[in-house]
C-alpha positions in Angstrom: 0.0 0.0 -0.1 1.3 3.5 -0.9 0.2 6.8 1.0 0.3 10.3 -0.5 -0.3 13.5 1.7 -2.3 16.6 0.8 -2.1 19.7 2.8 -2.8 23.3 2.7 -0.7 26.4 2.1 -0.5 27.3 5.8 1.5 24.5 6.5 5.2 25.4 6.6 7.6 23.0 4.9 11.2 22.7 4.5 12.8 23.3 1.1 11.9 20.5 -1.4 9.2 18.7 0.4 6.3 20.3 -1.8 8.2 19.0 -4.7 7.6 15.3 -3.5 5.4 13.5 -6.0 3.7 12.1 -2.9 2.6 15.5 -1.5 0.2 18.2 -2.7 -0.2 21.7 -1.3 -3.6 23.3 -1.8 -3.5 27.2 -1.4 -5.9 29.3 0.5 -6.4 32.9 -1.0 -6.3 36.2 0.4 -8.0 39.5 -1.1 -7.3 43.1 -0.7 -10.7 44.0 -2.3 -13.0 42.0 -4.8 -10.7 42.6 -7.7 -7.4 41.8 -6.1 -7.1 38.3 -4.9 -4.0 36.1 -4.6 -3.0 32.5 -3.7 -1.1 32.2 -0.6 2.6 31.6 -1.0 2.2 31.6 -4.8 1.2 34.9 -6.5 3.0 37.3 -4.3 6.3 37.0 -2.5 6.1 37.4 1.3 8.0 40.8 1.1 5.4 42.2 -1.5 2.6 40.9 0.6 3.7 42.7 3.8 4.4 45.9 1.8 0.9 45.8 0.5 -0.6 44.9 4.1 1.2 48.1 5.4 -0.3 50.3 2.6 -3.6 48.8 2.2 -6.7 50.9 3.2 -8.6 47.7 3.9 -7.7 44.8 5.9 -7.2 41.7 3.6 -9.8 39.0 3.8 -8.8 35.3 3.7 -10.6 32.2 1.9 -10.3 28.6 2.2 -9.6 26.5 -0.8 -12.7 25.3 -2.7 -13.6 21.6 -2.7 -12.9 21.5 -6.3 -9.3 22.5 -5.6 -9.0 19.7 -3.0 -10.8 17.2 -5.6 -8.1 18.3 -8.2 -5.2 17.4 -5.8 -6.8 14.0 -4.7 -7.2 13.0 -8.4 -3.7 14.0 -9.3 -2.5 11.3 -6.7 -4.0 8.4 -8.6 -0.9 6.4 -8.4 -1.2 6.1 -4.7 -3.5 3.7 -2.8 -4.4 6.2 0.1 -4.5 9.8 0.6 -4.0 11.5 4.1 -5.2 14.9 4.2 -3.7 17.5 7.0 -5.5 20.8 7.2 -5.3 24.1 9.2 -7.2 24.1 12.3 -11.1 24.1 11.8 -11.4 26.5 14.6 -9.8 29.3 12.3 -10.7 28.2 8.8 -13.3 26.4 6.9 -10.4 24.6 5.1 -11.0 21.3 6.8 -14.6 21.3 5.7 -13.7 21.9 2.1 -11.2 18.9 2.3 -13.9 16.7 3.9 -16.4 17.9 1.1 -14.0 17.1 -1.6 -13.2 13.6 -0.1 -17.0 12.7 -0.8 -16.6 13.8 -4.4 -13.9 11.3 -5.6 -13.8 7.7 -6.2 -10.9 6.4 -4.2 -10.4 3.7 -1.8 -9.3 5.9 0.9 -9.2 9.8 1.3 -9.1 10.7 5.2 -9.0 14.2 6.4 -7.3 15.2 9.8 -7.5 18.5 11.5 -3.9 19.3 12.6 -5.3 21.9 15.2 -2.4 24.0 14.1 -0.8 26.0 11.7 2.5 27.0 9.8 5.6 25.5 11.7 3.3 23.4 13.9 1.4 21.7 11.0 4.7 21.5 9.2 6.1 19.3 12.0 3.2 17.1 12.0 3.3 16.7 8.2 7.1 15.7 8.6 6.2 12.9 11.1 3.6 11.6 8.7 6.2 11.6 6.0 8.8 9.9 8.1 6.5 6.8 8.4 5.8 6.9 4.7 9.4 6.9 4.0 9.8 3.9 6.4 7.3 1.9 4.4 4.5 2.3 7.0 0.9 1.3 6.4 -1.8 4.0 5.8 -3.0 3.3 9.4 0.6 3.8 10.9 1.1 7.0 8.8 -2.3 8.4 10.2 -1.4 7.3 13.7 1.9 9.0 13.5 0.3 12.2 12.4 -2.3 11.9 15.1 0.3 11.4 17.9 2.2 14.3 16.6 -1.0 16.5 16.9 -1.3 15.7 20.5 2.2 16.5 21.3 2.4 19.7 19.1 3.0 23.0 21.0 3.1 26.4 19.3 4.2 29.7 21.1 4.5 33.0 19.5 5.3 36.5 20.3 3.5 39.3 18.8 4.1 43.1 19.0 0.5 43.9 18.9 -2.9 42.2 19.0 -4.1 44.6 16.3 -4.0 42.2 13.4 -5.6 39.2 15.4 -8.5 41.6 16.4 -9.0 42.9 12.8 -9.2 39.4 11.4 -11.4 38.0 14.1 -9.1 35.3 14.9 -8.1 36.5 18.4 -9.8 33.7 20.2 -9.5 33.8 24.0 -6.6 36.3 24.0 -9.5 38.9 23.4 -9.1 39.4 27.2 -5.6 41.0 26.7 -7.1 43.9 24.6 -6.9 47.2 26.1 -4.1 46.4 28.5 -1.4 48.8 29.7 1.4 50.3 27.5 4.1 47.9 26.0 2.3 44.8 27.2 3.6 42.0 24.9 1.7 38.9 25.1 3.1 35.5 24.3 0.2 33.5 22.7 -0.2 29.6 22.2 -2.2 27.4 19.9 -4.1 25.1 22.1 -6.6 22.6 20.5 -6.7 24.8 17.4 -7.3 28.1 19.1 -5.2 31.1 19.8 -5.0 31.5 23.5 -3.0 33.6 25.8 0.1 32.0 27.4 1.6 34.8 29.1 1.5 38.6 29.4 4.8 40.4 29.5 6.3 43.9 29.4 8.9 44.7 26.7 10.5 42.7 24.2 13.2 41.0 26.4 10.6 39.6 29.0 8.6 38.3 26.2 11.4 36.5 24.9 12.3 35.1 28.2 8.8 33.7 28.6 9.0 31.8 25.4 12.6 30.4 26.6 11.3 29.4 29.9 8.7 27.3 28.2 10.8 25.9 25.3 14.2 25.1 27.1 12.8 22.1 29.1 11.6 20.6 25.4 15.1 21.2 24.1 16.5 19.5 27.1 14.4 16.5 26.5 15.4 16.1 22.7 12.0 17.4 21.3 11.7 18.4 17.7 11.5 22.1 17.0 10.6 24.4 14.1 10.7 28.2 14.0 8.5 30.9 12.1 8.5 34.5 11.8 7.0 37.5 10.0 9.7 40.1 9.0 11.4 39.3 12.3 14.6 37.8 11.5 16.5 39.5 14.3 14.6 38.4 17.4 14.1 34.9 15.9 18.0 34.6 15.5 18.3 35.7 19.1 15.6 33.0 20.1 17.5 30.3 18.1 20.9 31.2 19.6 19.5 31.2 23.1 17.9 27.7 22.5 21.1 26.4 21.0 18.9 24.4 18.4 18.6 25.0 14.6 15.4 23.2 14.5 14.1 21.1 11.4 13.3 24.3 9.6 12.8 28.0 9.7 9.5 29.3 8.0 8.8 32.8 6.7 5.2 32.9 7.4 3.1 33.6 4.4 0.2 35.9 3.9 -2.9 34.1 5.2 -1.4 33.4 8.6 0.9 36.5 8.6 -2.2 38.8 8.2 -3.5 37.6 11.5 -0.5 37.7 13.6 1.0 40.9 12.0 4.6 42.0 11.0 7.3 41.3 13.7 5.5 38.1 15.0 8.0 35.3 15.6 7.5 31.8 17.4 8.4 28.2 17.7 6.8 24.9 17.4 7.9 21.6 19.2 6.7 17.9 19.3 
């Protein structure tokens, strides 16, 4: 039995993974108006997207892929017996529902859709765990089990300079209670069960980074797998990596769909 994997564009991947014949990436889209839509990580460079974000008179909207886009991905993998689909958290996007709908529209023996409850570097690590079992010759059940075990272990922490973008996008979740707090409060946020939640409220960039280090260092000491991501925040991310002393599986430049929600200057780490 052979297994292929489909994911969406909010999954950060190391270079070369998206070019594998057994992997497909279905893009979400973002729009700066009714006549200006772009496919995530395809139609605009990240640098150009964030230039437009800073200059735009209206906040961009994001859209899940159509069911038809997933159908096309599934049908392109006819050489494989089974397809595992790993999507962005269903609590922040309808991407999971589109993938499920598409699964019922194709005549294949097995297309199973799994909610990663994560995004970007978190869902990237989950996908790499699934591919590890594929490359070891594991069965479809074993590949799916590896992905589900990684989902249960996955932690994502990120620092934001402002909650403005999460508030504008409506993705602020339980971090809503941090709005309107005192000057220079810089929260550390987490993804828990697929939702953005407050992890710690700190003052100043140094204390914000210290809060992330406090949480992640025990994971490093126990040998857990890490990956990093940032939105135009190379300097603080370099400091974080140096302080942890771990290169990580990859460093992701977060794309427009997720980046428009967390805002420029955000950076973070995921670990399994």
